[in-house]
C-alpha positions as CSV (number, residue, x, y, z in Angstrom):
1,M,-0.2,0.0,-0.1
2,D,1.5,3.3,-1.0
3,Q,1.1,6.6,0.9
4,Q,-1.9,7.8,-1.3
5,N,-3.7,4.5,-0.6
6,L,-2.8,4.9,2.8
7,K,-4.5,8.1,3.1
8,K,-7.8,6.9,1.7
9,T,-8.3,4.2,3.9
10,Q,-8.2,6.1,7.1
11,A,-6.5,3.6,9.1
12,T,-6.7,4.2,13.0
13,V,-3.5,3.5,14.9
14,L,-3.4,3.3,18.7
15,I,0.0,4.8,20.3
16,V,0.8,3.4,23.7
17,D,3.9,5.2,25.3
18,D,4.4,6.9,28.4
19,S,6.8,9.5,26.6
20,V,5.0,12.4,25.4
21,T,7.8,13.3,23.0
22,N,7.4,9.9,21.1
23,I,3.9,10.2,21.0
24,Q,4.2,13.6,19.4
25,V,6.7,12.6,16.9
26,I,5.1,9.4,15.8
27,G,1.8,10.8,16.0
28,R,2.8,13.5,13.8
29,M,4.5,11.0,10.9
30,L,0.9,8.9,11.1
31,R,-1.4,11.7,10.6
32,D,0.8,13.3,7.7
33,N,0.4,9.9,6.4
34,G,-3.1,10.1,6.5
35,C,-3.9,7.8,9.7
36,E,-6.1,8.7,12.6
37,V,-4.5,8.4,15.8
38,A,-5.4,7.3,19.3
39,I,-3.1,7.6,22.2
40,G,-2.7,5.8,25.5
41,M,-0.1,6.6,28.0
42,D,0.4,3.3,29.8
43,G,-0.5,-0.2,29.4
44,L,-3.7,-0.2,31.0
45,Q,-5.2,2.8,29.3
46,G,-3.8,1.0,25.9
47,I,-6.0,-1.8,26.7
48,E,-9.4,0.2,27.7
49,I,-8.8,2.5,24.4
50,A,-8.3,-0.6,22.0
51,T,-11.1,-2.4,23.6
52,E,-13.5,0.6,22.9
53,I,-12.3,1.9,19.6
54,I,-10.6,-1.4,17.8
55,P,-7.9,0.1,16.1
56,D,-6.5,-1.2,12.9
57,L,-3.0,-1.7,14.4
58,I,-1.2,-0.8,17.7
59,L,2.2,0.7,18.4
60,L,3.2,-0.5,21.8
61,D,6.2,0.7,23.9
62,I,7.8,-1.9,26.1
63,M,9.2,0.1,29.0
64,M,6.1,1.6,30.7
65,P,5.6,1.8,34.4
66,E,2.5,0.1,36.2
67,M,1.9,-2.3,33.2
68,D,4.5,-3.0,30.6
69,G,4.2,-3.7,26.9
70,Y,4.4,-7.2,27.5
71,E,1.8,-7.7,30.1
72,A,-0.5,-5.5,27.7
73,C,0.1,-7.4,24.7
74,K,-0.5,-10.6,26.5
75,R,-4.0,-9.4,27.9
76,L,-4.9,-7.7,24.5
77,K,-4.4,-11.1,22.8
78,Q,-6.4,-12.9,25.6
79,N,-9.5,-10.7,24.7
80,P,-11.4,-12.0,21.9
81,K,-12.5,-8.1,20.8
82,T,-8.7,-7.3,20.4
83,Q,-6.9,-10.5,19.5
84,E,-7.0,-9.9,16.1
85,I,-5.2,-6.4,16.0
86,P,-1.6,-6.4,15.0
87,I,0.7,-5.2,17.4
88,I,4.1,-3.7,16.7
89,F,6.5,-3.3,19.7
90,L,8.4,-0.1,20.3
91,T,11.6,-0.9,22.2
92,A,15.0,0.0,23.2
93,K,15.9,-3.5,24.2
94,D,18.0,-5.6,21.4
95,Q,18.7,-8.7,23.0
96,S,17.1,-11.8,21.1
97,E,15.4,-13.2,23.9
98,D,13.6,-9.9,24.4
99,I,12.5,-10.0,20.9
100,I,11.5,-13.5,20.9
101,K,9.2,-12.7,24.0
102,G,7.3,-10.2,22.0
103,F,6.8,-12.7,19.4
104,E,5.7,-15.2,21.5
105,L,3.2,-12.9,23.1
106,G,1.5,-12.4,19.5
107,A,3.1,-9.5,18.2
108,V,3.7,-9.0,14.6
109,D,6.9,-6.7,14.6
110,Y,9.2,-4.6,16.6
111,I,10.9,-1.2,15.9
112,K,13.8,-0.7,17.6
113,K,14.4,3.0,19.1
114,P,15.7,5.4,18.0
115,F,14.0,4.7,14.9
116,S,13.7,6.7,11.5
117,S,10.4,7.8,10.1
118,T,10.7,5.8,6.9
119,E,11.3,2.4,8.8
120,L,8.3,3.1,10.9
121,L,6.1,4.2,8.3
122,A,7.0,1.4,5.9
123,R,6.3,-1.3,9.0
124,V,3.1,0.4,9.6
125,D,2.2,0.2,6.1
126,T,2.8,-3.4,5.7
127,H,1.4,-4.7,8.4
128,L,-2.0,-2.6,8.0
129,K,-2.1,-3.8,4.5
130,L,-1.4,-7.8,5.8
131,H,-4.3,-6.9,8.4
132,W,-7.1,-5.9,5.8
133,T,-6.2,-8.6,3.5
134,I,-6.7,-11.0,6.3
135,M,-10.0,-9.4,7.1
136,K,-11.3,-9.5,3.6
137,L,-10.2,-13.1,3.3
138,E,-12.0,-13.9,6.4
139,Q,-15.2,-11.8,5.3
140,A,-15.3,-13.6,1.9
141,L,-15.2,-16.9,3.9
142,K,-18.2,-16.2,5.7
143,E,-20.0,-15.1,2.6
144,V,-19.2,-18.4,1.1
145,K,-20.6,-20.2,4.0
146,T,-23.8,-18.6,3.9
147,L,-24.4,-20.2,0.3
148,K,-23.9,-23.8,1.9
149,G,-27.6,-23.8,3.5
150,L,-30.9,-24.2,1.8
151,L,-31.3,-21.8,-1.0
152,P,-35.0,-21.3,-2.3
153,I,-34.9,-21.0,-6.2
154,C,-37.7,-20.4,-8.4
155,A,-38.6,-23.6,-10.5
156,N,-39.6,-21.1,-13.5
157,C,-37.4,-18.3,-13.8
158,K,-34.8,-19.6,-11.4
159,K,-34.5,-16.5,-9.2
160,V,-33.4,-17.0,-5.6
161,R,-34.9,-15.6,-2.3
162,D,-32.7,-13.7,0.0
163,D,-32.6,-13.9,3.9
164,E,-34.9,-11.0,3.6
165,G,-37.5,-12.4,1.4
166,Y,-36.7,-10.7,-1.7
167,W,-36.5,-12.4,-5.2
168,Q,-33.5,-11.6,-7.2
169,S,-31.4,-13.2,-10.1
170,V,-28.5,-15.6,-9.1
171,E,-25.8,-13.3,-10.7
172,K,-27.1,-10.4,-8.2
173,Y,-27.3,-12.9,-5.1
174,I,-23.9,-14.3,-5.7
175,S,-22.0,-10.7,-6.5
176,V,-23.2,-8.8,-3.5
177,R,-22.0,-11.7,-1.2
178,S,-18.5,-12.4,-3.0
179,E,-16.1,-10.7,-5.4
180,A,-17.1,-12.8,-8.3
181,K,-17.9,-11.1,-11.4
182,F,-20.0,-12.3,-14.1
183,T,-19.6,-12.5,-18.0
184,H,-22.5,-13.5,-20.1
185,S,-22.5,-16.2,-22.9
186,I,-24.6,-18.7,-24.1
187,C,-24.1,-22.5,-23.9
188,P,-24.4,-24.7,-26.9
189,D,-27.6,-26.4,-25.6
190,C,-29.4,-23.1,-25.6
191,I,-27.9,-21.7,-29.0
192,K,-29.3,-25.2,-30.5
193,E,-32.8,-24.2,-29.2
194,L,-32.7,-20.6,-30.1
195,Y,-30.5,-20.2,-32.9
196,P,-30.6,-23.9,-34.8
197,D,-29.3,-22.6,-37.9
198,Y,-26.1,-20.9,-36.3
199,Y,-25.9,-24.1,-34.2
200,D,-25.7,-26.4,-37.5
201,S,-23.3,-24.1,-39.0
202,K,-20.8,-23.9,-35.9
203,Y,-21.1,-27.0,-34.3
204,G,-22.5,-29.4,-36.9
205,K,-25.3,-32.1,-36.3
206,G,-22.6,-34.6,-36.0
207,K,-21.3,-32.9,-32.9
208,D,-24.6,-33.0,-31.0
209,K,-23.9,-35.9,-28.6
210,K,-20.4,-34.6,-28.1
211,K,-21.5,-31.3,-27.0
212,S,-24.3,-32.8,-24.8
213,E,-21.9,-34.9,-23.1
214,K,-19.7,-31.8,-22.1
């Protein structure tokens, strides 16, 4: 996702950090690139805000008083409302065990302090794009599952009845529930019935059996 696309999507990023300076700097970067920004000054406040607004992504500092980033991440991942939100740790720690601990708790990435604006925006951009892709796939799967049940269909005109009781064409019913696009053609059997002369010239009478088998 480039910066122009990021502006159009209006992603909401929650920054959880006890440093006012970090919040101001990061917040300015994100707003300049089209994001809406929410702020939490400690782990507990970050959890409360995340649960309330369900941001698209969380930037979470590790070293904070009262509740550190590790504990905040753990609680966010235990809550069904917030467990799917991608979390990127902001950390001055560079020991491999510290980084591994963050991943084990469910973080998707980490940014080492001091960070560059280019790196921060690139990582935010990548994980927002991945998060939205996953959400779209999950929604598509839900829509597909709705097509597995009984679907009332008219024996004459072949329209189907939706969940609200309205009758509509099969094409419309499927298109609003998936990303499928329809193009229209006509099968050989219908060509034979509607345009017999054209059928004979195109397929030949000797091919009737072969075409019907297909």
